[in-house]
C-alpha positions in Angstrom: 19.2 -20.1 -18.9 17.3 -18.4 -16.0 13.7 -19.4 -15.7 11.1 -16.6 -15.7 9.3 -16.1 -12.4 5.7 -17.2 -12.4 3.0 -14.9 -13.6 2.1 -12.6 -10.7 -1.4 -13.1 -9.2 -1.0 -9.7 -7.5 0.6 -6.6 -9.1 1.2 -3.5 -7.0 2.2 -0.1 -8.3 3.8 2.8 -6.4 6.9 4.4 -4.9 9.3 2.7 -2.5 12.0 4.7 -0.7 15.0 4.0 1.4 13.9 4.0 5.0 16.1 5.2 7.9 14.6 4.2 11.3 16.0 4.1 14.9 17.0 0.6 15.8 14.9 0.9 19.0 11.6 2.7 19.3 13.4 6.0 20.2 12.8 9.6 19.0 14.7 10.6 15.9 16.0 13.6 17.8 17.9 11.5 20.3 18.4 8.1 18.8 22.0 7.0 18.2 21.6 3.7 16.3 19.7 3.5 13.0 18.7 0.8 10.5 18.7 1.4 6.8 15.8 -0.5 5.2 13.0 0.1 2.7 9.5 1.4 2.9 6.7 1.9 0.5 3.0 1.2 0.8 2.6 -0.8 -2.3 5.8 -2.8 -2.1 5.0 -3.5 1.5 1.8 -5.2 0.3 3.7 -7.1 -2.3 6.3 -8.4 0.1 3.7 -9.5 2.7 1.6 -11.3 0.0 4.7 -13.0 -1.4 5.6 -14.1 2.1 2.1 -15.7 2.4 2.8 -17.8 -0.7 1.4 -15.9 -3.7 3.4 -14.7 -6.8 3.5 -10.9 -6.7 5.1 -8.1 -8.7 5.9 -4.5 -7.9 6.0 -1.8 -10.6 7.8 1.4 -9.9 10.9 3.5 -10.8 14.2 4.0 -8.9 17.1 6.2 -9.3 20.3 5.0 -10.8 22.0 5.2 -7.4 23.1 2.9 -4.6 19.9 3.4 -2.7 17.9 2.3 -5.7 20.1 -0.8 -6.0 19.5 -1.5 -2.4 15.7 -1.1 -2.6 15.5 -3.3 -5.7 17.8 -6.0 -4.1 15.8 -6.0 -0.9 12.5 -6.4 -2.6 13.9 -9.1 -5.0 15.2 -10.8 -1.9 11.7 -11.1 -0.5 10.6 -13.0 -3.6 8.8 -10.2 -5.3 9.0 -9.9 -9.1 10.7 -6.5 -10.0 11.2 -7.0 -13.7 8.9 -4.0 -14.4 10.8 -1.6 -12.2 12.5 1.1 -14.2 15.8 2.8 -13.5 15.9 6.6 -14.0 19.4 8.0 -14.5 18.2 11.6 -14.0 16.3 11.4 -10.7 17.2 10.0 -7.3 15.6 7.3 -5.2 13.4 8.8 -2.4 14.3 8.6 1.3 12.3 8.9 4.4 12.9 8.8 8.2 10.8 7.2 10.8 10.3 9.1 14.1 8.7 6.5 16.3 5.5 7.8 17.8 5.8 11.0 15.9 5.3 10.0 12.2 7.7 10.3 9.4 9.9 12.8 7.5 9.9 12.6 3.7 12.7 13.5 1.3 11.0 12.3 -1.9 10.3 15.5 -4.0 11.5 15.0 -7.6 12.3 11.3 -7.1 12.4 8.8 -9.9 9.1 7.3 -8.9 7.4 10.7 -9.0 8.2 10.8 -12.7 6.2 7.7 -13.5 3.5 8.2 -16.1 1.0 6.1 -18.0 3.8 4.9 -20.4 5.4 3.3 -17.3 2.8 0.6 -17.6 3.8 -0.4 -21.1 4.5 -4.2 -21.1 3.0 -4.7 -17.6 0.5 -7.5 -17.8 -2.1 -5.8 -15.6 -5.0 -7.6 -17.3 -3.5 -11.0 -16.5 -3.4 -10.4 -12.7 -6.2 -11.4 -10.4 -5.6 -8.2 -8.3 -3.9 -4.9 -9.1 -3.2 -2.9 -5.9 -2.8 0.9 -5.8 -3.0 3.5 -3.2 -3.9 7.1 -2.6 -0.3 8.1 -2.2 0.6 7.8 -5.9 -1.7 10.4 -7.3 -0.3 13.2 -5.1 3.3 12.5 -6.1 3.0 14.4 -9.4 0.6 15.2 -12.2 2.0 12.3 -14.3 1.6 9.9 -11.4 -2.0 11.0 -11.1 -2.4 10.1 -14.8 -0.7 6.8 -14.1 -3.4 5.9 -11.6 -6.2 6.8 -14.0 -4.5 4.7 -16.6 -4.5 1.7 -14.3 -8.2 2.1 -13.6 -9.0 2.5 -17.3 -7.1 -0.6 -18.3 -8.6 -2.7 -15.5 -12.2 -1.6 -16.2 -12.4 -4.2 -18.9 -10.3 -6.9 -17.2 -11.4 -9.9 -15.2 -9.2 -9.0 -12.3 -10.0 -6.5 -9.6 -8.5 -3.2 -8.6 -7.7 -2.9 -4.8 -7.4 0.7 -3.6 -6.0 1.7 -0.2 -7.1 5.3 0.4 -3.9 5.9 2.4 -4.2 9.6 2.9 -0.8 11.1 3.8 -1.3 14.5 5.5 2.4 15.3 4.9 1.8 15.2 1.2 -1.6 17.0 0.9 -4.3 18.4 3.0 -7.6 16.7 3.7 -9.4 19.4 1.8 -7.3 18.7 -1.3 -7.3 15.0 -1.0 -10.9 14.3 -0.1 -12.6 14.7 -3.5 -9.7 13.0 -5.4 -9.5 10.0 -3.1 -13.3 9.6 -3.1 -13.5 9.6 -6.8 -10.7 7.0 -7.1 -12.3 4.8 -4.5 -15.6 4.9 -6.4 -13.8 3.5 -9.4 -12.2 0.5 -7.5 -13.5 -2.9 -6.9 -12.1 -3.3 -3.3 -11.4 -0.3 -1.1 -9.5 -0.2 2.2 -9.9 2.9 4.5 -9.3 3.7 8.1 -12.3 4.8 10.1 -10.3 7.8 11.4 -9.1 8.5 7.9 -12.6 8.5 6.6 -13.6 10.9 9.3 -10.7 13.3 8.5 -11.4 13.2 4.8 -15.2 12.9 4.6 -16.6 13.4 8.1 -17.6 9.7 8.5 -17.9 8.9 12.2 -18.6 5.2 11.8 -17.9 2.4 9.5 -21.6 2.6 8.4 -21.1 6.2 7.5 -18.2 5.3 5.2 -20.4 2.7 3.5 -23.1 5.3 3.0 -20.6 7.5 1.4 -19.3 4.8 -1.0 -22.4 2.6 -1.6 -21.3 1.5 -5.1 -17.9 0.0 -4.1 -18.4 -3.7 -4.5 -16.3 -4.5 -1.4 -15.4 -1.9 1.3 -13.2 -2.7 4.2 -13.2 -0.1 7.1 -10.4 -0.5 9.6 -10.9 0.9 13.1 -7.5 0.6 14.8 -7.5 -1.6 17.8 -11.3 -2.1 17.7 -11.5 -4.2 14.5 -12.4 -4.1 10.9 -15.7 -4.3 8.9 -16.2 -5.6 5.4 -19.2 -4.4 3.5 -20.3 -6.1 0.3 -23.4 -7.4 -1.5 -23.2 -10.5 0.8 -23.7 -8.3 3.9 -21.6 -6.8 6.7 -18.9 -8.7 8.6 -17.0 -7.4 11.6 -13.9 -9.1 13.1 -12.3 -7.6 16.2 -8.6 -6.6 16.2 -6.0 -8.8 17.9 -4.7 -7.3 21.2 -1.2 -6.2 20.5 1.5 -4.2 22.3 2.2 -1.5 19.8 5.8 -0.3 19.2 5.1 1.7 16.0 2.1 1.9 13.7 3.5 2.9 10.3 3.1 0.1 7.8 0.4 -1.8 9.8 -2.3 -0.7 7.3 -0.3 -2.1 4.4 0.2 -5.4 6.3 -3.5 -5.6 7.0 -4.3 -5.1 3.3 -1.8 -7.7 2.4 -3.1 -10.3 4.8 -6.6 -9.7 3.6 -5.6 -9.9 -0.1 -3.6 -13.1 0.4 -6.6 -14.7 2.0 -8.8 -13.4 -0.9 -6.4 -15.1 -3.3 -6.7 -18.3 -1.3 -10.5 -18.2 -1.6 -11.2 -17.5 2.1 -14.5 -16.1 3.3 -14.9 -12.6 4.6 -14.3 -13.4 8.3 -11.1 -15.2 7.5 -9.9 -12.4 5.2 -10.4 -9.8 8.0 -8.7 -12.1 10.6 -5.8 -12.6 8.2 -5.4 -8.9 7.9 -5.4 -8.4 11.7 -2.7 -11.2 12.0 -0.4 -9.6 9.5 -0.9 -6.1 11.0 -0.1 -7.4 14.5 3.4 -8.4 13.3 4.2 -4.9 12.1 2.7 -3.2 15.1 5.3 -5.0 17.3 8.3 -3.7 15.3 9.8 -0.5 13.9 10.0 -2.1 10.5 7.2 -1.8 7.9 7.6 -5.5 7.3 7.5 -6.8 10.8 
């Protein structure tokens, strides 16, 4: 009899796709050698937190196809609990391509994950988790995914655990004008929010970390990341800044997820604010030095 995995301390919810990336940091147009991996903001967080020693689970949907099998097997292999990942026989697993230094190309429209809805949370023990992590990518995937995010926030409103929300604006999925009011409203409902300073400027005109705090004064804990400058945490306990770790950057995609994961793992370990921010920088540095989302 196979033993059940331990109850997850962190649950993440969102789409993961098959990822095609050049083996070296070369343009997609001219690269000859490629690696097939996986990539998804929320599963990235789950994988990093699991690697740092905390039981995690990832909730999503995959197509009934070989890419879906590969995604599930890979995330299983990192020690993440995937028992609440559904298989959809009528929709494919999404795919995206990394173009180092130039962003990404998505092929995710109509994917299995885009069909998730509030009922996808049936049986998922959200209220038993210490942290439930979501991002601003999910609500733009479909109307039903937007309803799913609202359902997560509704369920967690009465729970003891916290909702961690990474703003994660993806310009390839929706414009800043469309995204700004939606992402602000979702951030205002979360307990812990991660946002890039440049992202906050694009969405809401915030030029500084303090501007972002002024925009979201009611968020219990706000973490503003400012690239290679550093990151600032705002909470009732005050303001804490920790500078970034100097890193030779190969590719930036996935570094924000790694930062969130390092911070969340330190939070689960009971570390103070300065150590949480440093843990985020350390994890992000691993990813910045690689073309992989997972370092």
